[in-house]
Backbone as CSV, one residue per row, in Angstrom:
resi,resn,N_x,N_y,N_z,CA_x,CA_y,CA_z,C_x,C_y,C_z
1,MET,0.862,-1.225,-0.037,0.105,0.010,0.054,0.909,1.319,0.071
2,ASP,0.740,2.156,-0.935,1.536,3.372,-0.966,0.973,4.331,-0.057
3,THR,1.744,5.492,0.181,1.391,6.457,1.092,-0.028,7.135,0.906
4,ALA,-0.212,7.439,-0.337,-1.521,8.148,-0.664,-2.812,7.247,-0.324
5,GLU,-2.519,5.884,-0.698,-3.654,4.977,-0.477,-3.891,4.768,1.101
6,GLU,-2.803,4.628,1.834,-2.923,4.480,3.151,-3.599,5.675,3.921
7,LEU,-3.129,6.918,3.241,-3.744,8.054,3.932,-5.216,8.181,3.550
8,ARG,-5.645,7.764,2.366,-7.006,7.725,2.090,-7.933,6.884,2.964
9,TYR,-7.309,5.559,3.215,-7.999,4.701,3.972,-7.958,5.033,5.508
10,LEU,-6.888,5.695,5.870,-6.922,6.197,7.296,-7.977,7.250,7.489
11,VAL,-8.078,8.187,6.566,-8.963,9.175,6.677,-10.444,8.591,6.676
12,LEU,-10.610,7.758,5.774,-12.017,6.933,5.660,-12.318,6.297,6.900
13,ALA,-11.330,5.501,7.516,-11.507,4.822,8.691,-11.857,5.749,9.897
14,ALA,-11.143,6.846,9.969,-11.315,7.750,11.037,-12.814,8.508,10.885
15,GLN,-13.154,8.813,9.809,-14.460,9.335,9.406,-15.543,8.303,9.718
16,ARG,-15.467,7.293,9.376,-16.428,6.217,9.615,-16.570,5.880,11.231
17,GLU,-15.469,5.767,11.967,-15.551,5.528,13.415,-16.154,6.749,14.072
18,GLY,-15.755,7.973,13.634,-16.279,9.185,14.205,-17.809,9.288,13.893
19,ASN,-18.153,8.810,12.815,-19.596,8.930,12.411,-20.388,7.869,13.138
20,ARG,-19.702,6.652,13.414,-20.450,5.578,14.263,-20.643,6.168,15.600
21,MET,-19.632,6.694,16.108,-19.597,7.277,17.627,-20.807,8.310,17.677
22,LEU,-20.830,9.131,16.607,-21.942,10.145,16.679,-23.409,9.575,16.414
23,ALA,-23.384,8.629,15.555,-24.761,7.953,15.303,-25.222,7.270,16.448
24,GLN,-24.326,6.615,17.233,-24.736,5.918,18.449,-25.189,6.817,19.537
25,ALA,-24.489,7.968,19.666,-24.879,8.930,20.647,-26.225,9.651,20.319
26,LEU,-26.521,9.822,18.928,-27.586,10.475,18.586,-28.949,9.558,18.608
27,ARG,-28.690,8.297,18.539,-29.822,7.384,18.443,-30.899,7.571,19.385
28,PRO,-30.659,7.938,20.556,-31.832,8.108,21.664,-32.605,9.350,21.319
29,TRP,-31.935,10.298,20.532,-32.762,11.416,20.093,-33.348,11.227,18.719
30,ASP,-33.144,10.031,18.112,-33.902,9.695,16.810,-33.416,10.662,15.696
31,LEU,-32.180,10.945,15.730,-31.477,11.716,14.761,-30.282,10.992,14.069
32,THR,-30.099,11.363,12.744,-28.923,10.872,12.072,-27.816,11.936,12.094
33,PRO,-26.497,11.555,11.898,-25.574,12.585,12.030,-25.786,13.757,10.893
34,SER,-26.431,13.294,9.745,-26.784,14.569,8.743,-27.769,15.461,9.367
35,GLN,-28.770,14.883,9.898,-29.907,15.687,10.579,-29.331,16.606,11.772
36,ALA,-28.328,16.042,12.365,-27.763,16.705,13.609,-26.975,17.886,13.021
37,GLU,-26.248,17.584,11.885,-25.545,18.821,11.220,-26.450,19.982,10.726
38,VAL,-27.577,19.578,10.263,-28.593,20.534,9.950,-29.027,21.426,11.086
39,LEU,-29.356,20.752,12.140,-29.679,21.460,13.350,-28.610,22.360,13.909
40,ARG,-27.445,21.832,13.840,-26.297,22.740,14.329,-26.089,23.872,13.478
41,VAL,-26.007,23.686,12.079,-25.864,24.771,11.168,-27.024,25.830,11.285
42,LEU,-28.269,25.430,11.478,-29.270,26.449,11.672,-29.220,27.116,13.127
43,ALA,-28.716,26.320,14.058,-28.363,26.879,15.352,-27.266,28.031,15.254
44,ASP,-26.410,27.746,14.526,-25.148,28.600,14.562,-25.279,29.757,13.462
45,TYR,-26.048,29.503,12.363,-26.061,30.374,11.204,-27.460,30.765,10.790
46,GLY,-28.546,30.254,11.396,-29.884,30.485,10.894,-30.404,31.763,11.252
47,PRO,-31.543,32.068,10.762,-32.362,31.405,9.695,-31.752,31.510,8.431
48,LEU,-31.997,30.524,7.601,-31.325,30.350,6.233,-32.307,29.857,5.195
49,ALA,-32.097,30.399,4.063,-32.928,29.764,2.875,-32.265,28.420,2.561
50,LEU,-33.053,27.529,1.898,-32.630,26.103,1.746,-31.255,26.197,0.994
51,THR,-31.050,26.952,-0.001,-29.769,27.076,-0.802,-28.767,27.516,0.203
52,GLY,-28.824,28.517,0.985,-27.909,28.997,2.032,-27.497,27.699,2.975
53,LEU,-28.495,27.048,3.409,-28.230,25.851,4.344,-27.327,24.989,3.464
54,GLY,-27.689,24.557,2.362,-27.010,23.630,1.585,-25.573,23.869,1.324
55,GLU,-25.341,25.304,1.248,-23.942,25.793,1.154,-23.095,25.593,2.267
56,LEU,-23.639,25.386,3.411,-22.905,25.352,4.594,-22.749,23.829,5.168
57,LEU,-23.449,22.857,4.552,-23.404,21.472,4.975,-22.280,20.728,4.362
58,VAL,-21.471,20.067,5.207,-20.531,19.015,4.732,-21.165,17.812,4.334
59,CYS,-22.265,17.408,5.028,-22.765,16.067,4.791,-23.691,15.987,3.355
60,GLU,-23.901,17.169,2.773,-24.761,17.080,1.662,-23.865,17.732,0.474
61,SER,-23.284,17.023,-0.443,-22.375,17.513,-1.443,-23.101,18.181,-2.578
62,GLY,-24.515,17.964,-2.719,-25.316,18.507,-3.782,-25.792,19.767,-3.424
63,ASN,-25.666,20.372,-2.453,-26.141,21.672,-1.927,-27.793,21.677,-1.880
64,ASN,-28.329,20.528,-1.935,-29.792,20.623,-1.854,-30.385,19.551,-0.741
65,PRO,-30.420,20.237,0.478,-30.831,19.283,1.575,-32.274,19.252,1.817
66,SER,-32.961,19.180,0.781,-34.450,19.359,0.953,-35.024,18.137,1.653
67,ARG,-34.506,16.959,1.368,-35.083,15.672,2.108,-34.738,15.709,3.554
68,LEU,-33.553,16.043,3.864,-33.186,16.309,5.268,-34.092,17.324,6.073
69,VAL,-34.248,18.407,5.349,-35.154,19.417,5.980,-36.496,18.844,6.137
70,ASP,-37.038,18.218,5.034,-38.371,17.776,5.139,-38.589,16.700,6.428
71,ARG,-37.501,15.851,6.677,-37.670,15.052,7.751,-37.629,15.766,9.206
72,LEU,-36.775,16.849,9.183,-36.777,17.527,10.431,-37.992,18.443,10.579
73,VAL,-38.658,18.892,9.573,-39.871,19.598,9.611,-40.959,18.540,10.252
74,LEU,-41.059,17.213,9.597,-41.922,16.300,10.070,-41.731,15.909,11.516
75,LYS,-40.380,15.990,11.980,-40.084,15.664,13.392,-40.375,16.891,14.358
76,GLY,-40.786,18.015,13.748,-41.255,19.151,14.540,-39.970,19.956,15.162
77,LEU,-38.949,19.832,14.478,-37.753,20.538,14.858,-37.522,21.766,14.062
78,ILE,-37.784,21.838,12.831,-37.569,23.041,12.001,-38.932,23.620,11.432
79,GLU,-38.891,24.901,11.206,-40.181,25.530,10.689,-39.624,26.288,9.382
80,ARG,-40.628,26.348,8.402,-40.361,27.077,7.221,-41.225,28.297,7.411
81,ARG,-40.539,29.511,7.186,-41.402,30.706,7.286,-41.050,31.622,6.020
82,GLN,-42.202,32.128,5.605,-42.183,33.089,4.410,-41.675,34.353,4.782
83,SER,-40.761,34.934,4.010,-40.140,36.162,4.229,-41.263,37.200,4.083
84,THR,-41.158,38.324,5.040,-42.023,39.462,4.933,-41.885,40.233,3.616
85,GLY,-40.638,40.389,3.250,-40.237,41.212,2.037,-40.457,40.563,0.738
86,ASP,-40.430,39.226,0.696,-40.603,38.477,-0.472,-41.369,37.243,-0.341
87,ARG,-42.478,37.118,-0.813,-43.356,35.932,-0.484,-42.796,34.641,-1.029
88,ARG,-41.883,34.675,-2.070,-41.328,33.572,-2.656,-40.097,33.152,-1.786
89,GLU,-39.537,33.780,-0.982,-38.493,33.514,-0.117,-38.935,32.688,1.076
90,ILE,-38.376,31.553,1.301,-38.561,30.757,2.499,-37.430,30.631,3.334
91,LYS,-37.495,30.916,4.690,-36.426,30.795,5.549,-36.695,29.510,6.422
92,LEU,-35.675,28.897,6.762,-35.665,27.837,7.530,-35.071,28.203,8.904
93,MET,-35.840,27.750,10.037,-35.263,28.123,11.413,-35.676,26.979,12.232
94,LEU,-35.010,26.934,13.399,-35.331,25.924,14.477,-36.422,26.533,15.179
95,ASN,-37.468,25.709,15.648,-38.386,26.234,16.547,-37.976,25.808,17.995
96,THR,-38.628,25.962,18.934,-38.169,25.667,20.372,-37.697,24.389,20.512
97,ASP,-38.444,23.334,20.021,-37.841,21.938,20.201,-36.639,21.845,19.429
98,GLY,-36.507,22.273,18.287,-35.326,22.201,17.446,-34.173,22.936,18.192
99,GLU,-34.318,23.992,18.924,-33.285,24.713,19.507,-32.714,23.778,20.714
100,LEU,-33.771,23.184,21.481,-33.379,22.249,22.534,-32.527,21.132,21.983
101,ARG,-32.991,20.516,20.923,-32.334,19.378,20.275,-30.948,19.819,19.764
102,ALA,-30.735,20.920,19.230,-29.546,21.352,18.710,-28.622,21.559,19.937
103,LYS,-29.001,22.021,21.149,-28.194,22.039,22.307,-27.659,20.609,22.817
104,GLU,-28.595,19.775,22.651,-28.262,18.347,23.017,-27.211,17.841,22.015
105,VAL,-27.432,18.104,20.721,-26.393,17.707,19.606,-25.155,18.309,19.940
106,LYS,-25.049,19.613,20.292,-23.801,20.339,20.618,-23.024,19.602,21.775
107,GLY,-23.818,19.197,22.653,-23.128,18.521,23.966,-22.480,17.283,23.487
108,ILE,-23.258,16.552,22.621,-22.770,15.172,22.100,-21.553,15.410,21.358
109,GLU,-21.603,16.394,20.478,-20.300,16.669,19.723,-19.204,17.097,20.446
110,GLU,-19.510,18.021,21.526,-18.370,18.404,22.354,-17.704,17.116,23.160
111,ALA,-18.459,16.185,23.553,-17.978,14.979,24.143,-17.090,14.230,23.132
112,ILE,-17.497,14.082,21.863,-16.639,13.398,20.953,-15.417,14.206,20.677
113,HIS,-15.511,15.606,20.560,-14.269,16.321,20.395,-13.354,16.229,21.470
114,ARG,-13.888,16.157,22.635,-12.907,15.872,23.824,-12.240,14.539,23.641
115,ARG,-12.808,13.482,23.245,-12.244,12.190,23.055,-11.187,12.409,21.833
116,ILE,-11.569,13.035,20.895,-10.525,13.311,19.773,-9.371,14.124,20.365
117,ASP,-9.618,15.154,21.063,-8.461,15.984,21.676,-7.603,14.971,22.676
118,GLU,-8.172,14.133,23.166,-7.305,13.190,24.107,-6.439,12.417,23.248
119,ALA,-6.988,11.898,22.103,-6.151,11.145,21.195,-5.060,11.889,20.559
120,LEU,-5.377,13.195,20.407,-4.384,14.035,19.764,-3.313,14.588,20.824
121,ALA,-3.451,14.453,22.005,-2.518,15.027,22.951,-1.148,14.527,22.806
122,GLY,-0.287,15.562,22.733,1.179,15.421,22.413,1.510,15.338,20.977
123,PHE,0.599,15.467,20.154,0.931,15.506,18.658,0.810,16.820,18.121
124,ASP,1.661,17.243,17.137,1.489,18.480,16.489,0.570,18.152,15.244
125,VAL,-0.610,18.588,15.284,-1.532,18.152,14.208,-1.569,19.269,13.123
126,GLU,-0.929,20.425,13.321,-1.043,21.509,12.372,-0.750,21.081,10.981
127,ALA,0.202,20.256,10.884,0.684,19.804,9.493,-0.484,18.860,8.751
128,THR,-1.063,18.108,9.632,-2.139,17.270,9.146,-3.345,18.077,8.785
129,LEU,-3.626,19.078,9.636,-4.722,19.886,9.216,-4.487,20.733,8.005
130,SER,-3.303,21.259,7.775,-2.827,21.923,6.583,-3.054,21.030,5.361
131,LEU,-2.658,19.731,5.373,-2.654,18.860,4.316,-4.142,18.641,3.998
132,LEU,-5.011,18.306,4.937,-6.319,18.078,4.751,-7.134,19.324,4.260
133,ARG,-6.783,20.465,4.781,-7.362,21.716,4.094,-7.094,21.916,2.743
134,ARG,-5.713,21.665,2.398,-5.340,21.638,0.977,-6.042,20.768,0.116
135,PHE,-6.130,19.549,0.578,-6.779,18.465,-0.209,-8.248,18.776,-0.470
136,VAL,-8.972,19.426,0.411,-10.468,19.591,0.157,-10.885,20.973,-0.132
137,SER,-9.884,21.877,-0.286,-10.121,23.299,-0.428,-10.970,23.630,-1.672
138,ASP,-10.765,22.861,-2.726,-11.657,23.184,-3.994,-12.693,22.154,-4.308
139,LEU,-13.001,21.382,-3.196,-14.062,20.422,-3.331,-15.332,20.876,-2.422
140,PRO,-16.632,20.452,-2.852,-17.821,21.041,-2.199,-17.804,20.935,-0.807
141,SER,-17.344,19.872,-0.137,-17.378,19.797,1.410,-16.329,20.769,1.957
142,GLY,-15.257,20.827,1.321,-14.258,21.779,1.884,-14.687,23.141,1.770
143,GLN,-15.297,23.521,0.636,-15.883,24.749,0.430,-16.968,25.094,1.502
144,ALA,-17.675,24.157,1.832,-18.780,24.316,2.753,-18.120,24.655,4.093
145,LEU,-17.092,23.827,4.552,-16.410,24.165,5.618,-15.747,25.481,5.851
146,THR,-15.222,25.925,4.574,-14.561,27.251,4.534,-15.628,28.283,4.764
147,ARG,-16.783,28.118,4.145,-17.733,29.057,4.375,-18.169,29.211,5.775
148,ARG,-18.344,28.162,6.403,-18.619,28.233,7.949,-17.441,28.930,8.668
149,MET,-16.210,28.729,8.401,-15.199,29.294,9.198,-15.140,30.785,8.854
150,VAL,-15.517,31.154,7.621,-15.543,32.535,7.291,-16.644,33.310,7.990
151,ARG,-17.780,32.657,8.061,-18.993,33.142,8.840,-18.656,33.246,10.294
152,LYS,-17.998,32.350,10.948,-17.669,32.438,12.393,-16.769,33.609,12.574
153,ALA,-15.735,33.751,11.612,-14.813,34.864,11.779,-15.285,36.205,11.555
154,GLU,-16.458,36.364,10.817,-17.011,37.707,10.399,-18.379,37.744,10.884
155,PRO,-18.771,37.821,12.113,-20.182,37.793,12.544,-20.921,38.947,11.903
156,GLY,-22.181,38.707,11.526,-23.001,39.755,10.875,-23.073,39.527,9.406
157,LYS,-21.994,38.752,8.884,-22.076,38.439,7.481,-22.521,37.013,7.384
158,ASN,-23.305,36.619,6.319,-23.711,35.291,6.331,-23.642,34.858,4.896
159,PRO,-22.368,34.248,4.523,-22.149,33.827,3.182,-23.066,32.637,2.707
160,GLY,-23.594,31.991,3.702,-24.460,30.959,3.317,-25.858,31.121,3.047
161,ASP,-26.242,32.545,3.271,-27.567,32.914,2.958,-27.680,34.092,2.098
162,ARG,-27.839,33.735,0.825,-27.964,34.630,-0.274,-29.397,34.995,-0.433
163,GLY,-30.275,34.838,0.626,-31.658,35.024,0.400,-32.272,33.878,-0.169
164,GLY,-32.253,33.774,-1.473,-32.498,32.470,-2.205,-33.957,32.128,-1.937
165,HIS,-34.461,31.303,-2.885,-35.852,30.780,-2.774,-35.730,29.310,-2.650
166,GLU,-36.596,28.721,-1.737,-36.528,27.343,-1.556,-37.179,26.665,-2.802
167,GLN,-36.387,25.750,-3.165,-36.794,24.993,-4.462,-37.645,23.811,-4.091
């Protein structure tokens, strides 16, 4: 196995194990990791149009999370609201139950992040982060992550919400 292949499989294995841990922790809340990501993005960046939400999701490479949103609406966690300025514009936002669930998800994620931090203790991970950033920078998932980071660094700006109309 050459270095590139080993790296690819190590990243895949780490992602799968992390996703398994997250899925197991979310099971009592009847959420998938992708649904949890939608809740967290709306909690951190919402309200958003569907296209704006899609631009910030790593779990959805097609930028169209309509099925995820539909399931969360059915679960009573997300609301669709018509914009007062433009009747065609639909904003997605967490309702009270969604806000509570997003807080639970955040706690679950923080526990997983502490476990990862423990595994990384004593390692200089900056070179690995730089490598992974470079690898995904021009790919949809990497761009979604970059948009989130820009948004966090520049409060008040919302690059993931171009207004947009829900399709």
